[in-house]
Each structure stands twice: as structure tokens, then as C-alpha cells.
N, C-alpha and C positions, 0 to 999 in steps of 0.2 A: 749218050747224051739223055735219052728219055730216063734212064735210070737215075741219073744225077738230078733231073728236074723232079722226078719222083720223090727222091730223098728229099730234096729241098723243100718241096710242098709238105711232106710229112713233118720235117722239122718245124716249119712254120706253123702248121696246125698244132702241134704239140706245144710250141711256144705260145700261141694264142690261148689255147686251153689253160695251161699253167698260169699265164697271166690275167686270166679272167677273175673278177672279184669274187665270184662265187667259190672258186677253188681255195681262195685264202680264207673265206668265211668257213668252209667246210674243214679246212686243215686246223683252224682253231677249234672247231667242234671236237674234231678227233683227239686233240691234245687234251681238252677239258674232260671228255668222257673217260680218256685213258686214266687220267688222275683220279677222277671219281671212282672209277672201277678198282684202281689199285687200293685206295683207302677203304672203300667199301668191303673188298675182299679181305683186306687186313681185319676189319671189325668183325665180319662174320667168322673167320678163322680164329680171332681171339676169342669169341665167344664160345666156339665148339671146344677149344683147348681149355678154356676156363672151366667149363663144365666137366670135361674129361679129367682133368686133373685135380679137381676139387678146390680151384683157386677162389671160386665165387664164395665159398664159405669164409675164407679170410677177408676178402674184400667186403663182405657183408658186414663185418664188424664195424666198419666205418659207415657204409651206405645205408645201414638199417634205420640210422636217424631220418633219412629221406623216405625210404620205402614203407617202413613200418606205419608211420601215421596215415600214408596214402593207401593203406591196404594192398601193397604191391609185393610180390615175392622179393626176398632179400637179393636174389641174384640179379634182378633188374638193375640194382644199383651198379653192378659192374659196367653196364652200357651208359648209365648217366655219368658216372665219373669219367669213363672214357672219352665222353664228349669234350671234356676240357682239354684233351690233347688233339682230337679229331672229331669234328661234328659228324663227318661222314662215316667215320668208323663207328661211333656210337650209335647212328641211325642203322647202320648194317646189323649191329647187335640186336638192336630191338626188332628190326624187321625178321631177323632169324628166330627170335623169341615168339614173334606173332605167328609166323608161319608153323612153327613147331606146336602150337597150341597152348604155350606158357601164358600168353596174354590174349585177351579178347580185344575186339577193336576198341571198345571204351577204354579198357586198362592201357592199351598201346597209346592212344591220344593223351590220356592223362601222363603218362611216362614222357612222352615227347614235350608236353608242356613243361614238365618238372626239368627237362633237359636245357630250358631257355638260359638261365643263369650260368650254367657250366659252359654253354657254347659261347657266351658273352665273355667269359672269363679268358678264354684263349686269345680273343681279339685285343685284349689289354696289351698283351705281350707282343702279339704281331703287328698290331696296327696302331691302337691309340697312344701307347706310351712312345714308341719310336717316331711315329708320322704325325698324327693328329695334335697331340699337346704341343709340340714344338712349333707347329704352325699357328695355333691359336694363341699361344702363350700360356704359361703355368695356370694363372688364376681361371681364366675362362675354360681352358682345356681340362682342368681337373674337374671344375664344376660340371661341365658337360659329361665327361666319362663317369663322374659319380652319380649324375642323374640318370643316364642310360643305364648304369648299373644297378641303381634302386628300381628302375622300371623292370628289368630282366629278373630281379630278385622278386618283385611283386607277382610277375607272372609265375614264376616257380612256386611260390607260396600259394598262388591260386590253384595251381595243379595240385598240390599236396592236399589242400582243403577240399577240392572237388573229388580226390581219391578217398578222402575219409567219408564223404557223404555218399558217392555214387558207386564205389566198388564193394564187393563182397566176395565170397568164396567162388561165386559162380563166374567171376570175371578173370579168375587166374588159374592156370593149370594145375599147379602143385597142390593146391588146397581142394581142388574140385573133381578129383579122381573119382569117377564113378557117379558124378553128379549129373551127367548129361551135357548136352551142347549147351555153351553159353548163349544167352538170349540176343546178344548183339554181336556175334560173331566169334571166332575162335573155335577150337575144338577141345573144351576143358575135358571131355570124357577120355580123350587119348592121352592128355598131356600130364598125368599125375605123376608119371615116374620119368620124366624127362632129365631130371637133375639126379636121379638115382642110377640111371643106366651108364654104368662105366665100362670102358674098353679094357680087355684084359691085359694090354700092355702099352707102354708109351708109343711104340711104333703103330700099334692099331689106333690109338688116340689121334696121332697125327694124321694117320691115313683117313680116319673118319672125318677129321676137321677139313682135310683137303678135299674130299669128295663132296662134302656139304658146301664148301665154298664155291667149289667149281659149278655145282647145280645151281646155286644162287645166282652166280654171275651169267650163266647161260640163260637164265630165266630173265634177268633185269637188263643186261647189256643191250640187246636188240631195241627194247623199249626206250631205254635212256638215250641211245644215239639217235633214234629217229625223232624224238620230241626235242632234243637240243638242237638238231639239225633244222627242224621247221621252225623253231622259235628264233634261232640265230639269223636265219635268212629273212624272216619277217622284220627282225630288228634292224638288219643291215640295209634292208630297202624300204624302211619305214617312211622316210620323206617321199619316196615316189608313190607309196600306197597312200599316203595322205593327200597327195596332190590329186590321185585318182578318185579318192573319195570326197574331193572337194574341201579339203580342210588343209591346217598346217600346224606347225608347232607352237601357234600362239596359245593353245589350249593349256599348256603347262604354266605359262606366264599369267593366264587369266585365272587359272585356279590359285596360283600363288597370290595374285592381286586380292582375291576374295577372302582368303584366309588371313592375310595381313591386316586388311582393313577392318575384319570381324574382331581381331585380336587387339587392335590399336597398336600394331608395331610400326616402327619407323617406315617410311616410304622406300628406304634403301634396302628394306627386307625383301622386296619383290625379286629382283636379281639374284639375291643371295638364295633365296628359297628355290627359285627356278634351277640355279646351278647345282645346289645342294640335291635336289630331287633326282637329278641325272648322275652325279657323283659327288661322293661325300668329300673326297680331297679337294675337289675343285670349289665347292662350297665353302670349305674351310679357308681355301687361299682368297676367295673373294671377300669374305667377312673379316679376315684378319686386319687389314689396314683399316677398316671402319671401326674396328674395336679399339685400336691405337688412337685414332683421332677423336674418339669420343662420341661418334655416331651411335654406337651401341654401347649399353652397359652390359655388365656380365650377365645379368639375368635376361635382357631382351635379347641378346647374342644367342644364349642357350636355347631360349623360347623359339627364335627364329629357325634355329637348325632342327629343333625337334619338329617344327611344321614342315620344313623341307623333307624330314623323314617320313612324315604321315603321306604327303604326296608321292614320295619316291616309292611307297609301297606298290603303288599301281605299276611302276616300271620294274622293281626288283622281282615282284611276283610273277611278272610275265617272263622276264629274262632268265630268272634263276630258280625261283620257288617251284613254278609249274614244271619244268622239265625236271628237277631234282626229285621233287616229291612224287610226280607220277611215274618217274622213272623206277624209284624204290617201292612204293606202294601200289602201284596202279592208278588208273584215272579215279575210280570211285572213292577209295579210301584216301588216296592222296588230295582230293578236292576236300574232304573232312579236315585233314590235317592243316591245309592251308587256311580254311576258314577259320578255325579256332585260333591257330597262330596269328593271324592277321588282325582277327577281331580283338584278341586279348592286347595286342600291341597298341592298337589304337585307342582302347579304353584307357589303359593305363598311361599312355602319353598324353591324352586328354586330361586326365587328372594332374599330370605333372605340370601341364600347361596352366592349369587353374591355380596351381600353387605358385608358380613363378610369376604369373601375371595378376 
């Protein structure tokens, strides 16, 4: 009898633990971290193989139009083009180039900036075309996607222009062999022969790529998991924390109200912006019937969604960008990447709003 009671108590305890919301949140974190780790590993492995088998020279024929004006090594174009298929894989390749000394910190940030349009391109196929355009309708949907695409392209061109002005041989490893350490980070002195050292056989190349990938994952995985867990728990219990802090969710609505009034948007824009700031699909679903009944024109609808995008940066940066960027780059350099990315997005979205309104 005592054994049966003990077993029942253990079963109840296990059920209570498994049923606790925290376990569900951590389970989602584990799945997300696993997915990012797989794509990141793929990116690093691909970068190592591309170098070992000389594939970067072939890809450089296409990517040179991006890298040459920005004073980046041709090989970095491999990572930029890979971003079209997987943002995480592209970032993984850039992280590998930075840690091997091929890119300084400044060159890496410029390469990440140039990545922007190519990261956007993959979302056209996976989200905008199959989901967002059908919800918004063809005219408004295409106008919104085209506007976002032009914003992403403008950021990419900004990165190319910045590279033309700010980068020289001291910022890239291949051209800087023997030139000493790069002034803003990187190890240019050690990186001159990174792309010239080829393994003796295919098996050796695969083994080298596998070892480099495993080392990268061991370095990044603990940091990535820890940051995602903390952020996810803060998000999951955000309402309770706001109550303890003496606030509530009205701040999002208040911010939306301020933006809408400043830009002269319809009063109906406020709930749309608030919804869009938290979830793109929800925002599109809220505004769709208001477009059909004439409350919003195509221009004001796109402008409203762009405003929601500006407000959503605070949410998306906390939920996704900080864990992702900190996990890959570390806190110090990850912060720089976030500031540059967010700043450029806000500037170009603001310019797009000026044109639309």
C-alpha cells in the first residue's frame, strides 16, 4: 500500500510538472533552438566545404557584383546568396568568416547589411505570396510587398555604399595578409591564406568541415539556448510582469495612437497598428475588411502596416533578434548588429512613409 501511494504521488508530481506552463515554454524553446542550430550548422558546414572544394570561386562570378563595389572578398558573396535560401545558414557562414579572420567586425556588419534584401527574398515565397497577398487582396498585397522589397533593397544598397567608403584591405583577411590586426576587430594578419589552404582529399575536406562545424555549435549552442529560454519566459509572463511593474498592455495602443495621429491616418488605423505590431498575419486580417469597405485606400493601408512594422521592432527585437544575434555573435557584437539593422529599417521605412503620405 505505501508503495502504491508513493507511485501515485510520483505520477501526480510528474503530471503537475509536465502540465506547468513553463515546461511548455521551454519545450518550444528547445524546438526553436534545435531548428536554428541545424540551419546554423548547415551554413558553417557549407562555408567550409565551399572553401575546401573551391566552390567560392565559381559562386564569386555572380556575387562579385555585390562584393566588389563594397570592397568585400568575393567569397563572402557565397554567404550573402545563401541567405536567400536560409537566413540562419547565411549568418552562420558570415560568423565562420569573421571568426577565421576573413572579415573584421566592420566588414561583417556591412556584409550583414547587404544580406537584407536576400533575406527578404525568401519570405516572398514562404510568406508574402502564399499568405499575406491573399489576405490583403492582390492590389494592396502587391503594393505592400513591393514597398517592403524596395526598403530591403535600399538597405542592401546602403551596405554596398558603406563598404565602398568604409572598407579597405585592413578590413578583409585575404587582402591583408601580413598587414597586422584590423583596427576594428578581426585577425587580418592570420587570415591571408584562409581560402588558399585546401585539404589534400575530399574525405579530409569533409572531416575538416565537420570539425569546424562541431566547434562552432559547441561555442554557440549554450549561449543561444540560455538567451532564448530567458526571453521566452519573459514574453510568456509579460502580462504578470507588467502588472507587477504597475503597467499594462495599453502602451502599445498608446504608441499606435500617437503614430496614427501624427501621420494623419484614419482612426481605424489604431487597432490595426496594435495588432500588426504583435503579429503580421493578425494585422493583415484586421485591415483586410477595412480595405474592402473603403475605410483605407491602398496607400493608407500600406502606410498603416509600415507604421505597425516600426512599432513591432521593439517586440520582434526582444523576442527574436536579441536571442538570435546574441547567440551567434555574442552580446557585444550582436548589439552592434541589432542597432545597425534596426536603425536602417526605421530610417528607410520613415522615408517610404513620407512618399506614401
